Backbone bond lengths (Angstrom), bond angles and torsions (degrees), N, CA, C in turn:
res aa  C-N    CA-C-N  psi(-1)  N-CA   C-N-CA  omega(-1)  CA-C   N-CA-C  phi
1 M - - - 1.437 - - 1.525 108.80 -
2 P 1.316 118.22 132.60 1.461 120.50 179.72 1.528 111.16 -64.51
3 M 1.345 115.40 140.63 1.458 119.23 176.06 1.519 109.48 -119.20
4 Q 1.327 115.78 146.34 1.454 120.94 -176.76 1.523 109.17 -82.59
5 V 1.343 116.64 135.71 1.459 122.67 177.33 1.516 108.67 -122.24
6 S 1.332 115.79 161.17 1.464 118.96 179.05 1.523 109.31 -90.69
7 G 1.317 116.55 148.51 1.454 121.50 -177.32 1.510 111.88 -116.53
8 G 1.326 115.64 164.50 1.453 121.21 178.31 1.521 111.04 -80.37
9 G 1.317 116.49 -170.35 1.452 121.24 -176.87 1.518 113.49 -93.56
10 R 1.309 118.50 36.46 1.459 119.73 178.72 1.523 111.36 -100.28
11 L 1.306 115.44 -179.54 1.461 122.08 -178.69 1.531 108.97 -95.11
12 Y 1.318 117.27 130.72 1.465 122.79 -179.37 1.519 109.66 -122.17
13 R 1.339 115.71 154.33 1.460 121.69 175.34 1.523 108.23 -107.50
14 C 1.330 115.42 132.41 1.460 121.87 -179.59 1.537 109.64 -65.10
15 E 1.331 116.39 134.79 1.464 121.73 -179.73 1.526 112.34 -72.22
16 V 1.322 117.87 -22.65 1.463 121.08 -175.41 1.523 111.09 -92.20
17 C 1.347 116.64 -55.22 1.465 119.49 -172.72 1.532 113.18 -105.86
18 G 1.329 118.39 -12.23 1.461 120.91 177.48 1.516 115.17 84.65
19 R 1.320 117.86 4.79 1.461 122.03 -179.76 1.531 110.93 -72.06
20 L 1.336 117.96 143.68 1.454 121.86 175.20 1.522 109.67 -84.80
21 T 1.342 116.23 139.61 1.456 120.44 179.95 1.525 110.05 -144.02
22 S 1.326 115.84 144.21 1.463 119.82 178.72 1.530 111.72 -95.35
23 N 1.321 118.06 -17.24 1.475 120.58 174.57 1.526 109.08 -123.92
24 P 1.327 116.88 79.99 1.466 120.96 -174.53 1.526 112.17 -80.37
25 I 1.309 114.27 165.42 1.456 122.88 168.71 1.528 104.41 -102.32
26 L 1.325 116.95 117.63 1.462 121.46 -175.71 1.523 110.17 -107.27
27 Y 1.326 116.04 135.25 1.453 122.09 175.50 1.514 108.74 -127.69
28 K 1.325 115.93 147.72 1.457 121.97 176.69 1.519 107.77 -132.53
29 T 1.323 116.26 140.73 1.461 120.64 177.14 1.520 109.31 -111.96
30 C 1.305 116.05 171.65 1.461 120.50 -177.90 1.530 112.12 -68.93
31 C 1.314 117.80 -24.81 1.457 120.14 -174.70 1.529 113.32 -104.09
32 M 1.341 117.38 8.16 1.469 120.98 -179.68 1.520 109.38 -120.23
33 N 1.338 117.65 135.99 1.452 121.06 -179.44 1.523 112.40 -82.59
34 K 1.327 117.62 -27.09 1.465 122.27 -178.44 1.521 110.15 -107.66
35 P 1.333 117.49 144.28 1.464 118.40 172.94 1.523 110.93 -70.72
36 V 1.316 116.59 152.98 1.457 123.40 179.19 1.522 107.48 -102.41
37 A 1.349 117.58 132.16 1.462 122.25 -175.73 1.524 111.04 -102.20
38 F 1.341 115.28 141.22 1.464 122.23 177.49 1.514 108.97 -132.73
39 C 1.331 115.94 150.95 1.463 120.38 -179.46 1.521 112.08 -87.85
40 S 1.330 118.75 -22.18 1.462 121.31 -177.27 1.522 109.94 -150.81
41 E 1.331 115.01 167.58 1.466 120.63 177.12 1.529 111.41 -64.47
42 A 1.332 116.77 -33.81 1.471 120.05 179.78 1.529 110.56 -63.51
43 C 1.325 116.95 -43.60 1.468 119.79 177.83 1.522 110.79 -65.63
44 A 1.327 117.13 -39.51 1.468 120.63 179.06 1.525 110.61 -63.39
45 R 1.338 117.42 -44.62 1.470 120.37 179.30 1.525 111.29 -62.57
46 K 1.335 116.82 -40.14 1.462 120.62 -179.91 1.529 110.50 -63.27
47 W 1.338 117.35 -44.36 1.459 121.41 -179.44 1.524 110.95 -67.65
48 I 1.337 117.28 -42.94 1.467 120.68 -179.12 1.528 110.69 -63.84
49 A 1.325 117.66 -38.99 1.470 120.51 178.04 1.528 110.59 -62.48
50 A 1.333 116.94 -43.60 1.469 120.26 178.67 1.522 110.60 -66.60
51 W 1.341 117.82 -38.94 1.451 121.88 -179.83 1.528 110.44 -65.08
52 M 1.339 116.86 -42.34 1.466 120.88 178.66 1.526 111.42 -64.62
53 R 1.343 117.17 -41.60 1.467 120.66 176.74 1.526 110.06 -59.42
54 N 1.318 116.56 -43.40 1.460 121.13 -179.77 1.525 110.85 -63.26
55 Q 1.333 117.58 -42.83 1.467 120.79 179.28 1.520 111.27 -64.65
56 E 1.329 117.36 -40.21 1.464 120.53 178.70 1.523 110.93 -64.37
57 Q 1.331 116.90 -39.31 1.461 120.23 179.21 1.525 110.77 -66.55
58 R 1.332 117.48 -36.88 1.468 120.26 179.14 1.524 110.52 -65.24
59 V 1.328 117.08 -42.83 1.459 120.76 179.86 1.518 110.07 -67.02
60 R 1.336 115.96 -44.50 1.458 120.44 -179.28 1.528 111.24 -60.66
61 S 1.339 117.35 -44.87 1.464 119.57 -179.05 1.524 111.04 -69.29
62 A 1.318 117.46 -33.11 1.461 120.05 177.65 1.527 110.72 -67.77
63 L 1.326 116.91 -40.88 1.456 120.11 178.88 1.522 111.47 -66.85
64 L 1.309 116.82 -44.38 1.460 119.82 -178.81 1.514 111.92 -71.55
65 G 1.312 117.10 -30.88 1.458 120.52 178.65 1.506 113.15 -81.25
66 G 1.340 117.42 -10.63 1.459 120.88 179.02 1.503 113.33 75.62
67 R 1.330 117.93 23.49 1.460 120.13 -176.49 1.525 113.04 -87.38
68 L 1.317 119.23 0.95 1.457 119.77 -179.42 1.522 112.25 -85.34
69 G 1.305 117.51 -16.40 1.444 120.69 177.21 1.523 113.96 76.30
70 I 1.308 117.96 18.86 1.457 120.96 178.39 1.520 107.17 -91.01
71 P 1.327 117.70 119.03 1.464 118.97 -177.77 1.521 111.27 -65.60
72 G 1.289 115.26 134.28 1.456 121.29 178.34 1.518 113.64 70.68
73 S 1.330 117.57 27.66 1.475 119.68 -177.25 1.522 111.16 -95.72
74 R 1.291 115.92 57.33 1.460 119.99 176.41 1.514 108.87 -91.31
75 L 1.318 115.85 122.54 1.454 120.19 179.89 1.517 109.82 -98.99
76 R 1.291 115.31 140.27 1.444 119.29 172.68 1.529 107.95 -79.78
77 K 1.310 117.08 152.72 1.453 120.75 179.67 1.526 111.10 -62.73
78 S 1.310 117.77 -26.58 1.457 119.77 179.58 1.522 111.67 -70.50
79 M 1.329 118.11 -21.50 1.468 121.85 178.67 1.510 111.97 -78.02
80 L 1.317 117.34 -21.76 1.452 120.19 -179.67 1.471 107.32 -89.56
């Protein structure tokens, strides 16, 4: 889950809309080395929703593909 971090006083470009902002909203996830900057809460919510969808799809495809290595981990389609 992305967590919000504090940023310095520099200029950042929003990852969603490309707008420049001097007081960004910064988020960092466990799998990213750099924080992601947003100009507003709306842009942050839009990016987080897309990021969560992507993470769910990765887990779902790993489970269905059997790449997790858990013996007997067959999921029924009704469980997804």
